[in-house]
BATORPA-464688 format. One line per field, with one value per residue: residue number from 1; x, y, z of N, C-alpha, C in turn; residue in three letters. Coordinates in Angstrom, 3 decimals. Example, Ala and Ser with C-alpha at 12.3 -4.5 7.8 and 13.67 -1.06 7.14 Angstrom:
<finus>
num	1,2
nX	13.190,12.850
nY	-5.690,-2.250
nZ	7.800,7.080
caX	12.300,13.670
caY	-4.500,-1.060
caZ	7.800,7.140
cX	13.200,12.900
cY	-3.300,0.030
cZ	7.800,7.870
residuo	ala,ser
</finus>
This chain:
<finus>
num	1,2,3,4,5,6,7,8,9,10,11,12,13,14,15,16,17,18,19,20,21,22,23,24,25,26,27,28,29,30,31,32,33,34,35,36,37,38,39,40,41,42,43,44,45,46,47,48,49,50,51,52,53,54,55,56,57,58,59,60,61,62,63,64,65,66,67,68,69,70,71,72,73,74,75,76,77,78,79,80,81,82,83,84,85,86,87,88,89,90,91,92,93,94,95,96,97,98,99,100,101,102,103,104,105,106,107,108,109,110,111,112,113,114,115,116,117,118,119,120,121,122,123,124,125,126,127,128,129,130,131,132,133,134,135,136,137,138,139,140,141,142,143,144,145,146,147,148,149,150,151,152,153,154,155,156,157,158,159,160,161,162,163,164,165,166,167,168,169,170,171,172,173,174,175,176,177,178,179,180,181,182,183,184,185,186,187,188,189,190,191,192,193,194,195,196,197,198,199,200,201,202,203,204,205
nX	-46.063,-45.054,-43.422,-43.019,-44.959,-46.055,-43.912,-43.293,-45.024,-45.206,-43.065,-43.657,-45.673,-44.470,-42.908,-44.768,-46.052,-44.466,-44.693,-47.094,-47.283,-45.468,-46.985,-49.498,-48.839,-47.952,-50.667,-52.130,-51.105,-50.739,-53.496,-55.000,-53.922,-52.640,-50.434,-48.181,-46.410,-43.685,-42.673,-41.234,-42.428,-44.797,-44.630,-44.784,-43.541,-42.799,-44.887,-46.437,-44.707,-44.427,-46.661,-47.051,-45.626,-46.770,-49.412,-47.569,-46.363,-49.595,-50.463,-48.417,-48.105,-50.377,-49.834,-49.039,-46.423,-44.780,-44.796,-43.527,-41.055,-40.913,-40.826,-38.543,-36.852,-37.068,-36.322,-34.413,-35.479,-37.416,-37.062,-35.480,-36.660,-38.568,-36.822,-36.010,-38.433,-39.572,-37.092,-37.098,-39.996,-39.179,-37.284,-39.015,-40.300,-38.164,-36.292,-38.486,-37.695,-34.835,-33.243,-31.893,-32.169,-35.284,-34.775,-33.431,-35.826,-37.980,-36.621,-36.408,-38.399,-39.527,-37.930,-38.821,-41.741,-41.696,-40.260,-42.291,-44.543,-43.029,-42.577,-44.735,-45.732,-44.922,-45.705,-48.154,-47.895,-47.589,-49.952,-52.286,-53.798,-54.866,-56.617,-56.184,-53.552,-55.068,-56.682,-55.329,-53.189,-55.254,-55.729,-53.915,-53.095,-55.368,-55.198,-52.548,-53.395,-55.517,-54.315,-52.363,-53.694,-55.339,-53.039,-52.007,-54.159,-54.520,-51.979,-50.928,-52.723,-52.697,-50.005,-50.083,-52.201,-50.353,-47.963,-49.478,-49.993,-47.349,-46.912,-48.563,-48.126,-45.228,-46.031,-48.256,-46.262,-44.647,-46.047,-46.143,-43.639,-43.311,-45.443,-44.108,-41.701,-43.122,-43.947,-41.872,-40.349,-42.003,-42.463,-39.312,-39.696,-41.159,-39.269,-37.434,-38.854,-39.877,-36.982,-36.056,-37.921,-37.584,-35.113,-35.138,-36.675,-34.862,-32.967,-34.478,-35.438
nY	-113.876,-111.117,-107.821,-105.740,-104.068,-102.996,-102.092,-99.921,-98.363,-97.094,-95.944,-94.039,-92.774,-91.571,-89.623,-87.725,-87.196,-88.262,-89.038,-89.628,-92.132,-94.162,-94.072,-94.697,-97.765,-98.584,-98.429,-100.203,-102.622,-102.772,-102.828,-103.211,-106.222,-106.569,-108.363,-107.856,-105.479,-104.804,-105.457,-103.063,-100.847,-100.840,-100.122,-98.762,-96.052,-95.615,-94.972,-92.932,-91.358,-90.732,-90.083,-87.225,-86.158,-86.533,-84.329,-82.011,-81.751,-81.729,-79.336,-77.640,-77.579,-76.566,-73.714,-70.513,-70.527,-71.696,-73.845,-74.572,-74.188,-75.692,-77.979,-77.460,-78.525,-81.262,-82.524,-84.329,-86.340,-87.241,-88.986,-90.651,-91.298,-93.034,-94.912,-96.764,-97.517,-99.159,-100.978,-101.789,-103.491,-104.836,-106.858,-107.915,-109.655,-111.674,-112.831,-112.345,-109.460,-107.890,-106.137,-103.833,-102.963,-102.924,-100.914,-98.837,-98.474,-97.480,-95.263,-93.801,-93.904,-92.607,-89.156,-88.483,-88.384,-86.211,-84.179,-83.426,-82.527,-80.758,-78.941,-78.063,-77.259,-74.732,-73.117,-73.130,-71.324,-68.588,-67.932,-65.450,-66.139,-67.892,-71.039,-72.551,-73.739,-75.123,-76.836,-78.491,-79.618,-81.584,-83.081,-84.101,-85.506,-86.934,-88.655,-90.135,-91.367,-92.808,-94.278,-95.723,-97.243,-99.275,-100.091,-102.138,-103.970,-104.304,-104.537,-104.454,-102.939,-100.698,-99.798,-99.409,-97.242,-95.375,-94.941,-94.136,-91.135,-90.320,-89.786,-88.170,-85.822,-84.973,-84.242,-81.706,-80.190,-79.751,-77.295,-75.956,-75.032,-72.557,-70.590,-70.526,-69.077,-66.908,-65.632,-64.988,-63.498,-61.304,-60.082,-59.787,-57.208,-55.673,-55.551,-54.172,-51.602,-50.490,-49.974,-48.056,-45.893,-45.244,-44.041,-41.871,-40.620,-39.940,-38.075,-35.758,-35.193
nZ	38.121,36.442,37.107,36.020,34.457,36.892,38.179,36.420,36.189,38.889,39.056,37.455,38.996,40.378,39.707,39.730,42.619,44.562,47.610,48.184,46.507,47.822,50.269,49.318,48.821,50.976,52.336,50.820,51.017,53.632,54.814,52.662,51.840,49.825,48.022,46.334,47.496,49.317,52.524,53.795,52.949,54.359,57.017,60.073,60.600,58.302,56.901,57.937,58.275,54.960,54.895,56.029,54.172,52.828,53.141,53.093,50.709,48.935,49.972,49.097,46.287,45.313,45.366,43.492,41.852,44.118,43.836,41.720,42.867,44.594,43.052,41.598,43.946,44.288,42.136,42.201,44.334,43.876,41.176,42.884,44.370,42.680,41.821,44.054,45.497,43.022,42.906,45.456,44.892,42.972,44.166,46.340,44.713,43.748,40.943,38.906,37.985,38.006,40.708,39.939,36.967,37.191,39.306,37.557,35.414,37.093,38.237,36.302,34.604,36.758,36.177,33.727,33.868,36.110,35.314,33.017,34.298,36.122,33.676,32.773,34.788,34.884,33.001,33.218,35.772,33.972,34.212,35.668,37.663,39.863,40.387,38.295,38.787,41.577,40.093,38.326,40.329,41.686,39.743,39.311,41.716,41.668,39.473,40.186,42.858,41.274,38.888,40.955,42.284,40.532,39.382,41.084,41.256,38.515,36.590,33.876,32.687,34.082,33.445,30.753,30.890,31.943,29.968,28.253,29.218,29.683,27.248,25.983,28.011,26.525,24.515,25.180,26.526,24.539,23.840,25.681,26.057,24.371,25.568,27.851,26.837,25.562,27.566,29.494,27.561,27.725,29.946,30.358,28.950,30.327,32.176,31.260,30.297,32.699,33.394,31.961,32.138,34.484,34.164,32.379,34.190,36.130,34.560,33.420,36.596
caX	-46.465,-43.820,-43.703,-42.361,-45.384,-45.911,-42.045,-43.293,-46.408,-45.064,-41.792,-44.464,-46.962,-43.059,-42.199,-45.230,-46.417,-43.710,-44.998,-48.385,-46.859,-45.259,-48.408,-51.096,-48.567,-48.174,-51.691,-52.733,-49.873,-50.653,-54.972,-56.018,-53.985,-51.962,-48.919,-47.125,-46.299,-43.333,-42.945,-40.682,-43.046,-45.865,-43.604,-45.112,-42.481,-42.573,-46.348,-46.543,-43.148,-45.088,-48.556,-46.562,-44.803,-47.740,-49.629,-47.224,-46.963,-50.906,-50.656,-47.456,-48.193,-51.430,-49.970,-48.313,-44.397,-44.230,-45.152,-42.077,-39.437,-40.986,-40.572,-36.994,-36.184,-37.668,-36.027,-33.768,-35.643,-38.651,-36.580,-34.294,-37.989,-38.971,-35.719,-36.184,-39.591,-39.111,-36.037,-38.064,-40.810,-38.655,-36.635,-39.755,-40.230,-36.855,-36.180,-39.218,-36.924,-33.761,-33.196,-30.633,-32.743,-36.356,-34.328,-32.992,-36.428,-38.417,-36.044,-36.095,-39.921,-40.052,-37.598,-39.721,-42.724,-41.415,-39.635,-43.616,-45.227,-42.189,-42.602,-46.091,-46.557,-44.377,-46.671,-49.479,-47.749,-47.526,-51.561,-52.423,-54.881,-54.533,-57.726,-55.489,-52.626,-55.129,-57.266,-54.116,-52.675,-55.956,-55.669,-52.514,-53.019,-56.622,-54.154,-51.588,-54.347,-56.138,-53.545,-51.322,-54.704,-55.644,-52.124,-52.608,-55.376,-54.736,-50.856,-50.675,-53.641,-52.576,-48.683,-50.729,-52.351,-49.209,-47.292,-50.685,-49.989,-46.181,-46.617,-49.614,-47.412,-44.276,-46.889,-48.621,-44.944,-44.256,-46.738,-45.970,-42.439,-44.026,-45.649,-43.265,-40.997,-43.209,-44.048,-40.453,-39.936,-43.315,-41.519,-37.901,-40.065,-41.602,-38.484,-36.675,-39.490,-39.465,-35.563,-36.059,-38.805,-36.831,-33.366,-35.730,-37.387,-33.640,-32.806,-35.765,-35.547
caY	-113.030,-110.164,-106.757,-104.574,-102.998,-102.396,-100.941,-98.815,-97.305,-96.760,-94.892,-92.505,-91.627,-90.756,-88.443,-86.676,-87.451,-89.559,-89.615,-90.555,-93.396,-94.175,-94.319,-95.740,-99.092,-99.209,-98.787,-101.554,-104.063,-103.474,-102.718,-104.340,-107.622,-106.424,-109.365,-107.147,-104.229,-105.005,-105.390,-102.705,-99.886,-101.016,-99.897,-97.575,-94.934,-95.079,-94.593,-91.785,-90.018,-90.414,-89.075,-85.872,-85.543,-85.726,-83.118,-80.608,-81.183,-81.314,-77.499,-76.167,-77.786,-75.411,-72.640,-70.762,-70.321,-72.391,-75.875,-74.587,-73.845,-77.174,-79.168,-77.826,-79.206,-82.560,-83.033,-85.256,-86.763,-87.939,-90.076,-91.406,-92.509,-93.647,-96.112,-97.120,-98.439,-100.213,-101.520,-102.588,-104.365,-106.108,-107.394,-108.340,-110.273,-112.321,-113.466,-111.717,-108.379,-107.610,-104.833,-103.169,-102.788,-102.033,-99.076,-97.943,-98.207,-96.828,-93.898,-92.941,-93.101,-90.848,-88.483,-88.442,-87.544,-84.934,-83.245,-82.920,-82.098,-79.745,-78.080,-78.174,-76.386,-73.403,-72.754,-72.860,-69.717,-67.439,-67.526,-64.725,-66.517,-69.428,-72.003,-73.313,-74.588,-76.256,-77.726,-79.137,-80.098,-82.004,-83.733,-84.996,-86.244,-88.377,-89.698,-91.130,-92.458,-93.649,-95.844,-96.658,-98.126,-99.764,-101.018,-103.400,-105.011,-104.418,-104.038,-103.868,-101.662,-98.834,-99.282,-99.014,-95.674,-94.090,-94.568,-92.830,-90.260,-89.524,-89.530,-87.003,-84.839,-84.654,-83.173,-80.679,-79.333,-78.973,-76.510,-75.074,-74.273,-71.631,-70.019,-69.984,-68.164,-65.647,-65.104,-64.610,-62.295,-59.979,-59.909,-58.760,-56.296,-54.737,-54.858,-53.233,-50.395,-49.689,-49.319,-46.917,-44.977,-44.657,-43.205,-41.024,-39.712,-39.519,-37.070,-35.006,-34.567
caZ	37.434,36.304,38.525,35.313,34.666,38.461,38.665,35.770,36.768,40.368,38.681,36.670,39.439,41.624,38.768,40.311,44.112,45.335,48.980,47.805,46.117,48.765,51.433,48.834,48.409,52.417,52.239,49.984,51.728,54.996,55.397,51.600,51.395,48.805,48.068,45.524,47.780,49.907,53.841,54.256,52.693,55.400,57.982,60.769,60.762,56.984,56.335,58.612,57.103,53.756,55.199,56.873,53.511,51.198,53.299,52.889,49.038,48.781,50.255,48.480,44.784,44.540,45.252,42.073,41.850,45.198,43.597,40.762,43.787,45.556,41.561,41.790,45.462,44.151,40.434,42.541,45.274,43.033,40.474,43.496,45.008,42.010,41.446,45.166,45.618,41.972,43.473,46.628,44.512,42.502,45.218,46.839,43.709,43.022,39.813,37.769,37.118,38.607,41.258,39.339,35.925,38.012,39.555,36.507,34.983,38.263,38.052,34.324,34.338,37.256,36.158,32.554,34.333,36.464,34.078,32.024,35.601,36.524,32.349,32.168,35.903,34.334,31.866,34.481,36.331,33.357,34.114,36.910,38.531,40.874,40.069,37.235,39.761,42.148,39.959,37.850,41.330,42.173,38.632,39.429,43.037,41.284,38.631,40.522,42.986,40.110,38.535,41.801,42.855,39.680,38.654,42.355,40.492,37.098,36.131,32.403,32.103,34.484,33.012,29.454,30.710,32.238,28.549,27.572,29.753,29.123,25.826,25.781,28.357,26.209,23.383,26.038,26.942,23.379,23.335,27.000,26.045,23.475,25.843,28.676,26.206,25.635,29.358,29.811,26.962,28.336,31.611,30.229,27.919,31.413,33.448,30.152,30.520,34.076,33.998,31.018,32.911,36.096,33.571,32.238,35.120,37.010,33.588,34.121,37.842
cX	-45.569,-44.182,-43.304,-43.499,-46.169,-44.568,-42.629,-44.137,-46.041,-43.952,-42.690,-45.320,-45.387,-42.739,-43.543,-45.950,-45.732,-43.799,-46.187,-48.002,-46.570,-46.277,-49.350,-50.445,-48.581,-49.178,-52.663,-51.947,-50.217,-52.338,-55.352,-55.360,-53.223,-50.480,-47.943,-46.117,-44.987,-43.203,-42.654,-41.779,-44.417,-45.720,-44.712,-44.745,-42.832,-44.100,-46.162,-45.703,-44.374,-46.184,-48.160,-46.482,-45.872,-48.821,-49.298,-46.905,-48.266,-50.838,-49.370,-47.509,-48.969,-51.214,-48.648,-47.107,-44.115,-44.123,-43.929,-41.099,-40.239,-41.214,-39.055,-36.269,-36.573,-36.923,-34.599,-34.273,-36.919,-38.123,-35.973,-35.712,-38.671,-38.267,-35.986,-36.949,-39.773,-37.980,-36.696,-39.122,-40.438,-37.975,-37.528,-40.376,-39.324,-37.362,-37.484,-38.444,-35.936,-33.859,-32.778,-31.574,-34.401,-35.853,-34.236,-35.068,-37.818,-38.119,-35.911,-37.724,-40.408,-39.377,-38.339,-40.955,-42.804,-40.919,-41.104,-43.693,-44.363,-42.473,-43.766,-46.625,-46.106,-45.067,-47.336,-49.152,-47.754,-49.668,-51.766,-53.164,-54.412,-55.340,-56.688,-54.660,-53.475,-55.653,-56.705,-53.800,-53.806,-56.155,-54.772,-52.561,-54.743,-55.938,-53.488,-52.578,-54.607,-55.063,-52.270,-52.693,-55.041,-54.039,-51.713,-53.132,-55.081,-53.184,-50.678,-51.831,-53.466,-50.900,-48.740,-51.215,-51.394,-48.270,-47.878,-49.859,-48.732,-46.013,-47.207,-48.923,-46.293,-44.809,-47.489,-46.797,-44.130,-44.915,-46.805,-44.632,-43.104,-44.521,-44.739,-42.202,-41.566,-43.766,-42.898,-40.456,-41.123,-42.286,-40.336,-38.632,-40.356,-40.494,-37.745,-37.455,-39.345,-38.367,-35.742,-37.001,-38.344,-35.643,-34.153,-36.332,-36.348,-33.201,-33.541,-35.571,-34.193
cY	-111.128,-108.675,-105.681,-103.664,-102.122,-101.371,-99.621,-97.610,-96.980,-95.719,-93.328,-91.691,-91.433,-89.778,-87.365,-86.108,-88.684,-90.233,-90.466,-91.956,-94.674,-94.941,-95.093,-97.182,-99.507,-99.326,-100.136,-102.501,-103.856,-103.520,-103.432,-105.436,-107.776,-106.632,-108.610,-106.191,-105.321,-104.684,-103.498,-100.979,-99.587,-100.581,-98.646,-96.321,-94.856,-94.646,-93.382,-90.353,-89.862,-89.849,-87.687,-85.286,-85.058,-84.917,-82.480,-80.661,-81.081,-79.545,-76.940,-76.341,-76.986,-74.351,-71.642,-70.340,-71.057,-73.532,-75.458,-74.732,-75.810,-78.320,-78.719,-78.678,-80.765,-82.992,-84.362,-86.195,-87.712,-89.157,-91.300,-92.584,-93.681,-94.597,-97.309,-98.080,-99.113,-101.248,-102.796,-103.499,-105.409,-106.979,-108.378,-109.718,-111.254,-113.087,-112.967,-110.418,-108.024,-106.256,-103.362,-102.485,-102.790,-100.736,-98.252,-97.671,-97.280,-95.483,-93.369,-92.382,-91.929,-89.892,-88.047,-87.605,-86.375,-83.852,-82.553,-82.101,-80.545,-78.491,-77.679,-76.798,-74.565,-72.691,-72.048,-71.333,-68.900,-67.251,-66.306,-64.981,-67.935,-70.746,-72.808,-74.513,-75.255,-76.919,-78.985,-80.153,-81.366,-82.878,-85.030,-85.829,-87.556,-89.005,-90.166,-91.952,-93.528,-95.084,-96.280,-97.732,-99.247,-101.005,-102.065,-104.041,-105.206,-103.746,-103.144,-102.940,-100.363,-98.865,-98.926,-97.045,-94.690,-93.987,-94.126,-91.483,-89.394,-88.882,-88.286,-85.785,-84.413,-83.602,-81.500,-80.219,-78.632,-78.072,-75.385,-74.356,-72.679,-70.488,-69.608,-68.605,-66.806,-64.767,-64.330,-63.193,-61.160,-59.656,-58.729,-57.137,-54.945,-54.170,-53.476,-51.661,-49.869,-49.063,-48.182,-45.332,-44.273,-43.800,-41.833,-40.161,-38.984,-38.285,-36.242,-33.958,-33.850
cZ	37.526,37.039,37.188,34.818,36.162,38.384,37.527,36.037,37.924,40.013,38.394,37.846,40.606,41.456,39.783,41.904,44.622,46.708,48.836,47.150,47.086,50.002,50.998,48.937,49.994,52.921,52.165,50.612,53.217,55.488,53.881,51.101,49.974,48.299,47.305,46.753,49.217,51.580,54.333,54.058,53.583,56.732,58.852,60.396,59.083,56.699,57.063,58.283,55.808,53.696,55.427,55.212,52.070,51.605,52.940,51.117,48.693,49.031,49.110,47.177,44.540,44.909,44.177,42.084,42.910,44.408,42.217,41.671,44.095,44.197,41.788,43.058,45.012,43.066,41.049,43.047,44.314,42.445,41.641,44.216,44.609,41.843,42.868,45.279,43.873,42.389,44.811,46.013,43.795,43.373,46.252,45.616,42.864,41.617,38.648,37.438,38.777,39.130,40.512,38.159,36.575,38.939,38.792,35.917,35.860,38.150,37.051,33.992,35.172,37.090,34.973,33.452,34.835,36.007,33.613,33.451,35.602,34.260,32.310,33.757,35.406,33.606,32.534,35.184,35.776,33.138,35.531,37.591,38.953,41.032,39.537,38.027,40.411,41.121,39.134,39.420,41.609,41.297,39.172,40.413,42.425,40.529,39.230,41.426,42.524,39.431,39.607,42.318,41.938,39.128,39.629,41.681,39.127,36.497,34.949,31.984,32.636,33.975,31.184,29.262,31.056,31.216,28.015,27.588,29.675,28.147,25.599,26.628,27.682,24.862,24.240,26.292,25.862,23.054,24.492,26.775,24.778,24.363,27.384,27.526,26.071,26.883,29.639,28.978,27.708,29.080,31.891,29.407,29.376,31.959,32.278,30.127,31.713,34.221,32.849,31.300,34.077,35.630,32.847,33.234,36.076,35.681,33.485,35.624,37.895
residuo	unk,unk,unk,unk,unk,unk,unk,unk,unk,unk,unk,unk,unk,unk,unk,unk,unk,unk,unk,unk,unk,unk,unk,unk,unk,unk,unk,unk,unk,unk,unk,unk,unk,unk,unk,unk,unk,unk,unk,unk,unk,unk,unk,unk,unk,unk,unk,unk,unk,unk,unk,unk,unk,unk,unk,unk,unk,unk,unk,unk,unk,unk,unk,unk,unk,unk,unk,unk,unk,unk,unk,unk,unk,unk,unk,unk,unk,unk,unk,unk,unk,unk,unk,unk,unk,unk,unk,unk,unk,unk,unk,unk,unk,unk,unk,unk,unk,unk,unk,unk,unk,unk,unk,unk,unk,unk,unk,unk,unk,unk,unk,unk,unk,unk,unk,unk,unk,unk,unk,unk,unk,unk,unk,unk,unk,unk,unk,unk,unk,unk,unk,unk,unk,unk,unk,unk,unk,unk,unk,unk,unk,unk,unk,unk,unk,unk,unk,unk,unk,unk,unk,unk,unk,unk,unk,unk,unk,unk,unk,unk,unk,unk,unk,unk,unk,unk,unk,unk,unk,unk,unk,unk,unk,unk,unk,unk,unk,unk,unk,unk,unk,unk,unk,unk,unk,unk,unk,unk,unk,unk,unk,unk,unk,unk,unk,unk,unk,unk,unk,unk,unk,unk,unk,unk,unk
</finus>
């Protein structure tokens, strides 16, 4: 069986929630009998670390603006995690896909999904209410859990869905960019208005 669809899907999912991917793969390998999972991901220390970081991400990812800072910190972490998981998967299935090629595929797909996620979150943060952040974060968590689970049993189906989500995400980003620009323009106008008001008070005073 080729490991390509699992590598691609795990890379996409790592760009959204890398810790969730490591945790889920470890659980499936250790308790679900998933032979595609390399033993290193089933180690207790790896699973505990991934679980703790997953909880941290689950909290920070639902707080407006904090999620953007968290995404910024993970601009390098998620692609590296995607590439590492992909290389481990390929190494566990020698001959299916080279580790370097798998790492490149996993890293690029993780970087692409991370960029889409971060861009969309910036657009969502222009909304004054926090409910949208929580809802989108929950949807992301469910998407990662669902696709990683599907990838274990039906890798090609999961890869096709992940590819469709990437394309759909790019389309949404194109719309989100205009919203971000409008938000920044409004913020600049408010700052300029406050500066003008302070200057007038200083002159009149």
